[in-house]
MOPAC internal coordinates of N, CA, C and O (Angstrom, degrees):
PM7 1SCF
backbone

  N    0.0000 0     0.00 0     0.00 0    0    0    0
  C    1.4562 1     0.00 0     0.00 0    1    0    0
  C    1.5321 1   109.90 1     0.00 0    2    1    0
  O    1.2310 1   119.28 1   -42.85 1    3    2    1
  N    1.2745 1   118.97 1   137.15 1    3    2    1
  C    1.4838 1   123.03 1   178.90 1    5    3    2
  C    1.4756 1   113.98 1   -71.74 1    6    5    3
  O    1.2310 1   120.03 1   -16.73 1    7    6    5
  N    1.3147 1   117.54 1   163.27 1    7    6    5
  C    1.4719 1   122.44 1   178.69 1    9    7    6
  C    1.5611 1   107.57 1   -58.75 1   10    9    7
  O    1.2310 1   119.97 1   137.76 1   11   10    9
  N    1.3312 1   117.67 1   -42.24 1   11   10    9
  C    1.4276 1   122.39 1  -178.13 1   13   11   10
  C    1.5103 1   110.21 1   -58.85 1   14   13   11
  O    1.2310 1   120.21 1   131.12 1   15   14   13
  N    1.3513 1   117.20 1   -48.88 1   15   14   13
  C    1.4099 1   122.07 1   178.29 1   17   15   14
  C    1.5257 1   114.38 1   -62.55 1   18   17   15
  O    1.2310 1   120.97 1   141.93 1   19   18   17
  N    1.3139 1   115.75 1   -38.07 1   19   18   17
  C    1.4722 1   119.78 1  -179.41 1   21   19   18
  C    1.5112 1   110.55 1   -67.73 1   22   21   19
  O    1.2310 1   121.53 1   136.23 1   23   22   21
  N    1.3985 1   114.68 1   -43.77 1   23   22   21
  C    1.4795 1   119.61 1  -179.27 1   25   23   22
  C    1.5723 1   109.76 1   -66.90 1   26   25   23
  O    1.2310 1   120.49 1   137.49 1   27   26   25
  N    1.2940 1   116.68 1   -42.51 1   27   26   25
  C    1.5006 1   121.12 1   179.13 1   29   27   26
  C    1.5517 1   108.28 1   -60.40 1   30   29   27
  O    1.2310 1   119.47 1   135.29 1   31   30   29
  N    1.3020 1   118.62 1   -44.71 1   31   30   29
  C    1.4798 1   120.95 1  -179.13 1   33   31   30
  C    1.5433 1   111.48 1   -67.78 1   34   33   31
  O    1.2310 1   120.61 1   142.91 1   35   34   33
  N    1.3280 1   116.43 1   -37.09 1   35   34   33
  C    1.4627 1   122.16 1   177.02 1   37   35   34
  C    1.5189 1   108.25 1   -62.41 1   38   37   35
  O    1.2310 1   119.74 1   128.05 1   39   38   37
  N    1.2988 1   118.10 1   -51.95 1   39   38   37
  C    1.5095 1   119.56 1  -177.10 1   41   39   38
  C    1.5568 1   110.36 1   -69.79 1   42   41   39
  O    1.2310 1   118.40 1   148.02 1   43   42   41
  N    1.2964 1   120.66 1   -31.98 1   43   42   41
  C    1.4558 1   124.24 1   179.37 1   45   43   42
  C    1.5491 1   108.56 1   -67.14 1   46   45   43
  O    1.2310 1   118.92 1   155.77 1   47   46   45
  N    1.3273 1   119.66 1   -24.23 1   47   46   45
  C    1.4437 1   120.82 1  -178.87 1   49   47   46
  C    1.5593 1   109.25 1   -82.39 1   50   49   47
  O    1.2310 1   120.02 1  -178.13 1   51   50   49
  N    1.3093 1   117.57 1     1.87 1   51   50   49
  C    1.4468 1   119.85 1   175.76 1   53   51   50
  C    1.5642 1   113.36 1    94.42 1   54   53   51
  O    1.2310 1   120.60 1  -175.65 1   55   54   53
  N    1.2547 1   116.46 1     4.35 1   55   54   53
  C    1.4834 1   120.82 1  -179.72 1   57   55   54
  C    1.5393 1   108.84 1   -92.69 1   58   57   55
  O    1.2310 1   122.02 1   -22.31 1   59   58   57
  N    1.3733 1   113.74 1   157.69 1   59   58   57
  C    1.4499 1   119.67 1   174.23 1   61   59   58
  C    1.5079 1   108.63 1  -102.48 1   62   61   59
  O    1.2310 1   121.83 1    -5.93 1   63   62   61
  N    1.3449 1   114.10 1   174.07 1   63   62   61
  C    1.4766 1   117.80 1  -173.25 1   65   63   62
  C    1.5338 1   109.50 1  -154.75 1   66   65   63
  O    1.2310 1   121.13 1   -48.11 1   67   66   65
  N    1.3490 1   115.44 1   131.89 1   67   66   65
  C    1.4948 1   122.33 1   172.10 1   69   67   66
  C    1.5200 1   105.86 1  -105.75 1   70   69   67
  O    1.2310 1   120.92 1   -10.69 1   71   70   69
  N    1.3790 1   115.84 1   169.31 1   71   70   69
  C    1.4171 1   122.18 1   177.69 1   73   71   70
  C    1.5203 1   112.07 1   -57.49 1   74   73   71
  O    1.2310 1   120.94 1   135.89 1   75   74   73
  N    1.3080 1   115.81 1   -44.11 1   75   74   73
  C    1.4866 1   120.21 1  -179.73 1   77   75   74
  C    1.5551 1   109.59 1   -63.23 1   78   77   75
  O    1.2310 1   120.25 1   134.97 1   79   78   77
  N    1.2680 1   117.12 1   -45.03 1   79   78   77
  C    1.5074 1   121.70 1   178.54 1   81   79   78
  C    1.5054 1   108.29 1   -57.82 1   82   81   79
  O    1.2310 1   119.63 1   134.98 1   83   82   81
  N    1.3778 1   118.32 1   -45.02 1   83   82   81
  C    1.4527 1   122.65 1  -176.87 1   85   83   82
  C    1.5014 1   108.04 1   -62.72 1   86   85   83
  O    1.2310 1   119.04 1   139.70 1   87   86   85
  N    1.3170 1   119.44 1   -40.30 1   87   86   85
  C    1.4221 1   123.88 1   179.23 1   89   87   86
  C    1.5035 1   110.40 1   -64.90 1   90   89   87
  O    1.2310 1   119.76 1   132.12 1   91   90   89
  N    1.3351 1   118.06 1   -47.88 1   91   90   89
  C    1.4448 1   121.85 1  -177.27 1   93   91   90
  C    1.5563 1   113.21 1   -67.94 1   94   93   91
  O    1.2310 1   122.15 1   139.91 1   95   94   93
  N    1.3680 1   113.48 1   -40.09 1   95   94   93
  C    1.4589 1   116.56 1  -176.32 1   97   95   94
  C    1.5043 1   114.22 1   -81.54 1   98   97   95
  O    1.2310 1   120.50 1   141.80 1   99   98   97
  N    1.3784 1   116.65 1   -38.20 1   99   98   97
  C    1.4618 1   119.77 1  -168.14 1  101   99   98
  C    1.5675 1   111.09 1  -123.93 1  102  101   99
  O    1.2310 1   120.03 1   172.56 1  103  102  101
  N    1.3124 1   117.54 1    -7.44 1  103  102  101
  C    1.4535 1   117.33 1  -175.46 1  105  103  102
  C    1.4801 1   114.49 1    74.01 1  106  105  103
  O    1.2310 1   119.61 1  -158.70 1  107  106  105
  N    1.3275 1   118.35 1    21.30 1  107  106  105
  C    1.4364 1   125.61 1  -177.16 1  109  107  106
  C    1.5132 1   110.94 1   -93.97 1  110  109  107
  O    1.2310 1   122.01 1   -64.16 1  111  110  109
  N    1.3541 1   113.76 1   115.84 1  111  110  109
  C    1.4765 1   120.09 1   179.50 1  113  111  110
  C    1.5295 1   112.49 1   -83.62 1  114  113  111
  O    1.2310 1   119.40 1   157.43 1  115  114  113
  N    1.2717 1   118.76 1   -22.57 1  115  114  113
  C    1.4771 1   122.45 1  -171.69 1  117  115  114
  C    1.5213 1   112.90 1  -119.05 1  118  117  115
  O    1.2310 1   121.03 1  -117.98 1  119  118  117
  N    1.2835 1   115.63 1    62.02 1  119  118  117
  C    1.4851 1   120.03 1  -178.73 1  121  119  118
  C    1.4975 1   113.75 1   -59.29 1  122  121  119
  O    1.2310 1   119.26 1   137.44 1  123  122  121
  N    1.3192 1   119.02 1   -42.56 1  123  122  121
  C    1.4587 1   123.49 1   178.91 1  125  123  122
  C    1.5415 1   112.18 1   -55.56 1  126  125  123
  O    1.2310 1   121.60 1   139.60 1  127  126  125
  N    1.3211 1   114.54 1   -40.40 1  127  126  125
  C    1.4514 1   118.65 1   178.59 1  129  127  126
  C    1.5163 1   110.99 1   -68.94 1  130  129  127
  O    1.2310 1   118.98 1   139.99 1  131  130  129
  N    1.3537 1   119.55 1   -40.01 1  131  130  129
  C    1.4390 1   120.93 1   178.14 1  133  131  130
  C    1.5275 1   111.30 1   -66.76 1  134  133  131
  O    1.2310 1   120.75 1   142.55 1  135  134  133
  N    1.3364 1   116.17 1   -37.45 1  135  134  133
  C    1.4876 1   119.68 1   176.74 1  137  135  134
  C    1.5460 1   111.48 1   -62.17 1  138  137  135
  O    1.2310 1   122.09 1   138.50 1  139  138  137
  N    1.4036 1   113.59 1   -41.50 1  139  138  137
  C    1.4702 1   116.53 1   176.86 1  141  139  138
  C    1.5108 1   111.34 1   -62.47 1  142  141  139
  O    1.2310 1   119.27 1   141.99 1  143  142  141
  N    1.3110 1   118.99 1   -38.01 1  143  142  141
  C    1.4304 1   121.33 1   178.61 1  145  143  142
  C    1.5335 1   109.94 1   -67.01 1  146  145  143
  O    1.2310 1   118.20 1   139.98 1  147  146  145
  N    1.3136 1   121.03 1   -40.02 1  147  146  145
  C    1.4786 1   124.19 1   176.06 1  149  147  146
  C    1.5548 1   109.35 1   -63.78 1  150  149  147
  O    1.2310 1   119.97 1   140.66 1  151  150  149
  N    1.2893 1   117.66 1   -39.34 1  151  150  149
  C    1.4534 1   119.16 1  -179.76 1  153  151  150
  C    1.5156 1   110.88 1   -65.74 1  154  153  151
  O    1.2310 1   120.79 1   141.55 1  155  154  153
  N    1.3708 1   116.09 1   -38.45 1  155  154  153
  C    1.4502 1   119.16 1   177.16 1  157  155  154
  C    1.5470 1   112.06 1   -68.47 1  158  157  155
  O    1.2310 1   119.86 1   157.66 1  159  158  157
  N    1.3058 1   117.88 1   -22.34 1  159  158  157
  C    1.4468 1   123.47 1   175.16 1  161  159  158
  C    1.5649 1   111.30 1   -82.05 1  162  161  159
  O    1.2310 1   120.75 1   175.83 1  163  162  161
  N    1.3395 1   116.17 1    -4.17 1  163  162  161
  C    1.4551 1   117.83 1   176.85 1  165  163  162
  C    1.5089 1   117.99 1   107.32 1  166  165  163
  O    1.2310 1   121.59 1   177.39 1  167  166  165
  N    1.3305 1   114.57 1    -2.61 1  167  166  165
  C    1.4873 1   119.90 1   179.16 1  169  167  166
  C    1.5048 1   109.15 1   -69.32 1  170  169  167
  O    1.2310 1   120.05 1   -43.98 1  171  170  169
  N    1.3049 1   117.52 1   136.02 1  171  170  169
  C    1.4746 1   120.83 1   177.77 1  173  171  170
  C    1.5295 1   108.68 1   -96.56 1  174  173  171
  O    1.2310 1   121.38 1   -87.32 1  175  174  173
  N    1.3458 1   114.96 1    92.68 1  175  174  173
  C    1.4801 1   119.16 1  -176.64 1  177  175  174
  C    1.5097 1   110.02 1  -111.95 1  178  177  175
  O    1.2310 1   121.26 1   -40.97 1  179  178  177
  N    1.3309 1   115.19 1   139.03 1  179  178  177
  C    1.4519 1   120.69 1   179.90 1  181  179  178
  C    1.5443 1   107.41 1  -111.15 1  182  181  179
  O    1.2310 1   122.44 1   -28.11 1  183  182  181
  N    1.3144 1   112.92 1   151.89 1  183  182  181
  C    1.4526 1   122.61 1   176.42 1  185  183  182
  C    1.5125 1   110.22 1  -110.30 1  186  185  183
  O    1.2310 1   121.24 1   -55.64 1  187  186  185
  N    1.3272 1   115.23 1   124.36 1  187  186  185
  C    1.4747 1   119.88 1   179.35 1  189  187  186
  C    1.5009 1   111.90 1  -112.02 1  190  189  187
  O    1.2310 1   117.63 1   -57.62 1  191  190  189
  N    1.3072 1   122.12 1   122.38 1  191  190  189
  C    1.4193 1   119.33 1  -179.41 1  193  191  190
  C    1.5631 1   108.98 1   -73.34 1  194  193  191
  O    1.2310 1   119.68 1   -47.96 1  195  194  193
  N    1.2872 1   118.22 1   132.04 1  195  194  193
  C    1.4763 1   123.25 1   176.08 1  197  195  194
  C    1.5151 1   107.24 1  -129.85 1  198  197  195
  O    1.2310 1   121.84 1   -29.95 1  199  198  197
  N    1.3531 1   114.08 1   150.05 1  199  198  197
  C    1.4458 1   121.18 1   175.18 1  201  199  198
  C    1.5418 1   107.93 1   -96.03 1  202  201  199
  O    1.2310 1   120.36 1   -46.75 1  203  202  201
  N    1.3070 1   116.92 1   133.25 1  203  202  201
  C    1.4706 1   124.15 1   176.42 1  205  203  202
  C    1.5115 1   110.84 1  -125.00 1  206  205  203
  O    1.2310 1   120.98 1   -29.94 1  207  206  205
  N    1.3344 1   115.72 1   150.06 1  207  206  205
  C    1.4478 1   120.54 1  -178.48 1  209  207  206
  C    1.5282 1   106.54 1   -80.58 1  210  209  207
  O    1.2310 1   120.95 1   -38.07 1  211  210  209
  N    1.2994 1   115.79 1   141.93 1  211  210  209
  C    1.4314 1   123.29 1   174.59 1  213  211  210
  C    1.5122 1   107.37 1  -131.80 1  214  213  211
  O    1.2310 1   120.68 1    -9.05 1  215  214  213
  N    1.3355 1   116.30 1   170.95 1  215  214  213
  C    1.4970 1   117.46 1  -179.24 1  217  215  214
  C    1.5399 1   110.50 1   -65.19 1  218  217  215
  O    1.2310 1   120.60 1   160.31 1  219  218  217
  N    1.3768 1   116.46 1   -19.69 1  219  218  217
  C    1.4391 1   118.55 1  -177.44 1  221  219  218
  C    1.5380 1   112.71 1  -106.14 1  222  221  219
  O    1.2310 1   121.02 1  -166.38 1  223  222  221
  N    1.3310 1   115.65 1    13.62 1  223  222  221
  C    1.4680 1   119.67 1   177.82 1  225  223  222
  C    1.5126 1   111.54 1   130.55 1  226  225  223
  O    1.2310 1   121.31 1    59.59 1  227  226  225
  N    1.2927 1   115.11 1  -120.41 1  227  226  225
  C    1.4614 1   121.96 1  -176.50 1  229  227  226
  C    1.5039 1   110.41 1  -129.14 1  230  229  227
  O    1.2310 1   119.58 1   -42.14 1  231  230  229
  N    1.3170 1   118.40 1   137.86 1  231  230  229
  C    1.4634 1   121.98 1   176.55 1  233  231  230
  C    1.5228 1   108.11 1  -128.20 1  234  233  231
  O    1.2310 1   121.13 1   -31.52 1  235  234  233
  N    1.3118 1   115.45 1   148.48 1  235  234  233
  C    1.5010 1   120.17 1   179.88 1  237  235  234
  C    1.5406 1   105.30 1  -100.54 1  238  237  235
  O    1.2310 1   122.15 1   -52.17 1  239  238  237
  N    1.3225 1   113.49 1   127.83 1  239  238  237
  C    1.4726 1   121.97 1  -179.54 1  241  239  238
  C    1.5079 1   110.17 1  -126.98 1  242  241  239
  O    1.2310 1   119.12 1   -14.11 1  243  242  241
  N    1.3313 1   119.29 1   165.89 1  243  242  241
  C    1.4563 1   121.03 1   176.46 1  245  243  242
  C    1.4964 1   110.43 1   -93.81 1  246  245  243
  O    1.2310 1   121.00 1   -40.04 1  247  246  245
  N    1.3068 1   115.69 1   139.96 1  247  246  245
  C    1.4305 1   124.50 1   173.59 1  249  247  246
  C    1.5238 1   104.16 1  -116.78 1  250  249  247
  O    1.2310 1   120.33 1   -55.07 1  251  250  249
  N    1.3575 1   116.97 1   124.93 1  251  250  249
  C    1.4669 1   121.50 1  -178.50 1  253  251  250
  C    1.4856 1   109.69 1  -102.59 1  254  253  251
  O    1.2310 1   121.99 1   -32.40 1  255  254  253
  N    1.3303 1   113.80 1   147.60 1  255  254  253
  C    1.5489 1   121.74 1   171.32 1  257  255  254
  C    1.5242 1   106.61 1  -155.45 1  258  257  255
  O    1.2310 1   122.50 1   -14.24 1  259  258  257
  N    1.3557 1   112.82 1   165.76 1  259  258  257
  C    1.3921 1   117.54 1   173.29 1  261  259  258
  C    1.5397 1   110.56 1   -71.28 1  262  261  259
  O    1.2310 1   119.50 1   -35.67 1  263  262  261
  N    1.2783 1   118.55 1   144.33 1  263  262  261
  C    1.3898 1   123.73 1  -179.09 1  265  263  262
  C    1.5272 1   110.22 1   -72.94 1  266  265  263
  O    1.2310 1   123.62 1   -32.30 1  267  266  265
  N    1.3549 1   110.66 1   147.70 1  267  266  265
  C    1.5365 1   117.74 1   178.56 1  269  267  266
  C    1.4796 1   105.51 1  -118.14 1  270  269  267
  O    1.2310 1   120.31 1    -8.03 1  271  270  269
  N    1.3413 1   117.01 1   171.97 1  271  270  269
  C    1.4399 1   123.68 1  -178.25 1  273  271  270
  C    1.6079 1   109.21 1   -59.95 1  274  273  271
  O    1.2310 1   120.61 1   146.01 1  275  274  273
  N    1.3762 1   116.45 1   -33.99 1  275  274  273
  C    1.3813 1   121.55 1  -178.26 1  277  275  274
  C    1.5472 1   108.52 1   -62.58 1  278  277  275
  O    1.2310 1   119.60 1   141.48 1  279  278  277
  N    1.3042 1   118.37 1   -38.52 1  279  278  277
  C    1.4377 1   123.65 1  -178.42 1  281  279  278
  C    1.5552 1   113.20 1   -66.73 1  282  281  279
  O    1.2310 1   120.98 1   154.48 1  283  282  281
  N    1.3036 1   115.73 1   -25.52 1  283  282  281
  C    1.4426 1   121.72 1  -175.57 1  285  283  282
  C    1.5584 1   112.98 1   -90.82 1  286  285  283
  O    1.2310 1   120.11 1   166.23 1  287  286  285
  N    1.3740 1   117.39 1   -13.77 1  287  286  285
  C    1.4203 1   120.30 1   179.16 1  289  287  286
  C    1.5433 1   108.84 1  -101.08 1  290  289  287
  O    1.2310 1   121.63 1   -63.73 1  291  290  289
  N    1.2990 1   114.49 1   116.27 1  291  290  289
  C    1.4720 1   118.58 1   178.93 1  293  291  290
  C    1.5095 1   111.15 1   -82.81 1  294  293  291
  O    1.2310 1   119.90 1   -58.84 1  295  294  293
  N    1.3175 1   117.79 1   121.16 1  295  294  293
  C    1.4097 1   117.79 1   179.00 1  297  295  294
  C    1.5728 1   111.90 1   -72.15 1  298  297  295
  O    1.2310 1   119.65 1   -31.96 1  299  298  297
  N    1.3267 1   118.27 1   148.04 1  299  298  297
  C    1.4536 1   120.79 1   177.06 1  301  299  298
  C    1.5220 1   107.78 1   -73.96 1  302  301  299
  O    1.2310 1   122.76 1   -40.51 1  303  302  301
  N    1.3136 1   112.31 1   139.49 1  303  302  301
  C    1.4610 1   116.49 1   176.92 1  305  303  302
  C    1.5000 1   109.06 1   -81.31 1  306  305  303
  O    1.2310 1   120.97 1   -47.44 1  307  306  305
  N    1.2766 1   115.75 1   132.56 1  307  306  305
  C    1.4202 1   122.46 1   176.86 1  309  307  306
  C    1.5009 1   112.09 1   -92.70 1  310  309  307
  O    1.2310 1   118.71 1   -23.27 1  311  310  309
  N    1.2825 1   120.07 1   156.73 1  311  310  309
  C    1.4791 1   121.16 1  -177.74 1  313  311  310
  C    1.5751 1   109.25 1   -57.17 1  314  313  311
  O    1.2310 1   120.29 1   148.44 1  315  314  313
  N    1.2925 1   117.05 1   -31.56 1  315  314  313
  C    1.4520 1   121.30 1  -177.13 1  317  315  314
  C    1.5401 1   110.89 1   -68.14 1  318  317  315
  O    1.2310 1   120.27 1   154.32 1  319  318  317
  N    1.3221 1   117.09 1   -25.68 1  319  318  317
  C    1.4468 1   121.83 1   179.52 1  321  319  318
  C    1.5089 1   115.62 1   -79.83 1  322  321  319
  O    1.2310 1   121.50 1   169.62 1  323  322  321
  N    1.3644 1   114.74 1   -10.38 1  323  322  321
  C    1.4517 1   119.65 1  -177.07 1  325  323  322
  C    1.5374 1   111.51 1   -87.44 1  326  325  323
  O    1.2310 1   122.37 1   -21.71 1  327  326  325
  N    1.3055 1   113.06 1   158.29 1  327  326  325
  C    1.4602 1   120.88 1   174.41 1  329  327  326
  C    1.5406 1   110.90 1   -76.62 1  330  329  327
  O    1.2310 1   121.04 1   -22.11 1  331  330  329
  N    1.3277 1   115.61 1   157.89 1  331  330  329
  C    1.4904 1   117.33 1   176.30 1  333  331  330
  C    1.5272 1   109.60 1   -54.08 1  334  333  331
  O    1.2310 1   119.37 1   -42.17 1  335  334  333
  N    1.2726 1   118.80 1   137.83 1  335  334  333
  C    1.4596 1   123.30 1   179.44 1  337  335  334
  C    1.5306 1   114.97 1    92.51 1  338  337  335
  O    1.2310 1   121.01 1   171.18 1  339  338  337
  N    1.3317 1   115.67 1    -8.82 1  339  338  337
  C    1.4553 1   121.25 1  -178.58 1  341  339  338
  C    1.4911 1   112.13 1   -87.26 1  342  341  339
  O    1.2310 1   119.52 1   175.46 1  343  342  341
  N    1.3400 1   118.52 1    -4.54 1  343  342  341
  C    1.4606 1   119.92 1  -174.04 1  345  343  342
  C    1.5008 1   114.59 1   -58.44 1  346  345  343
  O    1.2310 1   122.23 1   142.06 1  347  346  345
  N    1.3429 1   113.33 1   -37.94 1  347  346  345
  C    1.4655 1   116.49 1  -178.73 1  349  347  346
  C    1.5668 1   110.93 1   -71.92 1  350  349  347
  O    1.2310 1   121.42 1   142.57 1  351  350  349
  N    1.3122 1   114.89 1   -37.43 1  351  350  349
  C    1.5305 1   119.67 1   174.10 1  353  351  350
  C    1.5537 1   108.11 1   -59.08 1  354  353  351
  O    1.2310 1   120.46 1   132.32 1  355  354  353
  N    1.3222 1   116.72 1   -47.68 1  355  354  353
  C    1.4410 1   119.62 1  -178.31 1  357  355  354
  C    1.4678 1   113.70 1   -59.29 1  358  357  355
  O    1.2310 1   121.65 1   133.65 1  359  358  357
  N    1.3671 1   114.46 1   -46.35 1  359  358  357
  C    1.5160 1   119.25 1   179.29 1  361  359  358
  C    1.5165 1   110.31 1   -62.54 1  362  361  359
  O    1.2310 1   119.71 1   138.26 1  363  362  361
  N    1.3581 1   118.17 1   -41.74 1  363  362  361
  C    1.4740 1   119.28 1   177.39 1  365  363  362
  C    1.5238 1   111.50 1   -61.62 1  366  365  363
  O    1.2310 1   120.53 1   138.45 1  367  366  365
  N    1.2995 1   116.59 1   -41.55 1  367  366  365
  C    1.5085 1   121.06 1   179.24 1  369  367  366
  C    1.5407 1   111.52 1   -61.73 1  370  369  367
  O    1.2310 1   121.48 1   136.73 1  371  370  369
  N    1.3867 1   114.78 1   -43.27 1  371  370  369
  C    1.4237 1   120.34 1  -179.95 1  373  371  370
  C    1.5648 1   110.43 1   -65.15 1  374  373  371
  O    1.2310 1   120.78 1   135.93 1  375  374  373
  N    1.2914 1   116.11 1   -44.07 1  375  374  373
  C    1.4885 1   119.06 1   179.68 1  377  375  374
  C    1.5022 1   110.54 1   -63.28 1  378  377  375
  O    1.2310 1   120.54 1   137.86 1  379  378  377
  N    1.3781 1   116.58 1   -42.14 1  379  378  377
  C    1.4188 1   120.88 1  -179.09 1  381  379  378
  C    1.5443 1   110.22 1   -62.29 1  382  381  379
  O    1.2310 1   121.69 1   137.37 1  383  382  381
  N    1.3532 1   114.37 1   -42.63 1  383  382  381
  C    1.5156 1   119.79 1   177.23 1  385  383  382
  C    1.4996 1   111.08 1   -59.26 1  386  385  383
  O    1.2310 1   120.77 1   135.43 1  387  386  385
  N    1.3553 1   116.13 1   -44.57 1  387  386  385
  C    1.4301 1   118.59 1  -174.79 1  389  387  386
  C    1.5740 1   109.96 1   -71.30 1  390  389  387
  O    1.2310 1   120.04 1   143.15 1  391  390  389
  N    1.2524 1   117.52 1   -36.85 1  391  390  389
  C    1.5044 1   118.80 1   177.03 1  393  391  390
  C    1.5739 1   110.27 1   -65.39 1  394  393  391
  O    1.2310 1   120.70 1   142.51 1  395  394  393
  N    1.3557 1   116.28 1   -37.49 1  395  394  393
  C    1.4333 1   120.31 1   179.36 1  397  395  394
  C    1.5478 1   114.99 1   -72.27 1  398  397  395
  O    1.2310 1   121.54 1   158.96 1  399  398  397
  N    1.3790 1   114.66 1   -21.04 1  399  398  397
  C    1.4463 1   120.34 1   179.09 1  401  399  398
  C    1.5229 1   113.51 1   -76.94 1  402  401  399
  O    1.2310 1   119.92 1   158.72 1  403  402  401
  N    1.3104 1   117.76 1   -21.28 1  403  402  401
  C    1.4732 1   122.01 1  -179.58 1  405  403  402
  C    1.4497 1   114.13 1   -69.89 1  406  405  403
  O    1.2310 1   120.10 1   180.00 1  407  406  405

């Protein structure tokens, strides 16, 4: 079985995968390239940044998994989620959205 097939099967089973896991499980050194190939074949794969411990501290790496409905629905930002000073921007966005909905 090729790396592409192994990775596709792994993701299809509902599991996620980092580059290190792909190397350990399948001997695949180029996970990002295989993920790109799967995306071109129509797989809906999302990349989630995760922090992992290294001997030099912490590094941010990509964890890949198949997209779910939750990933495709963008939640509306509430005023409470904005930083101070963003209130005007939020209000302008809401007014623009309301005008566009008519």
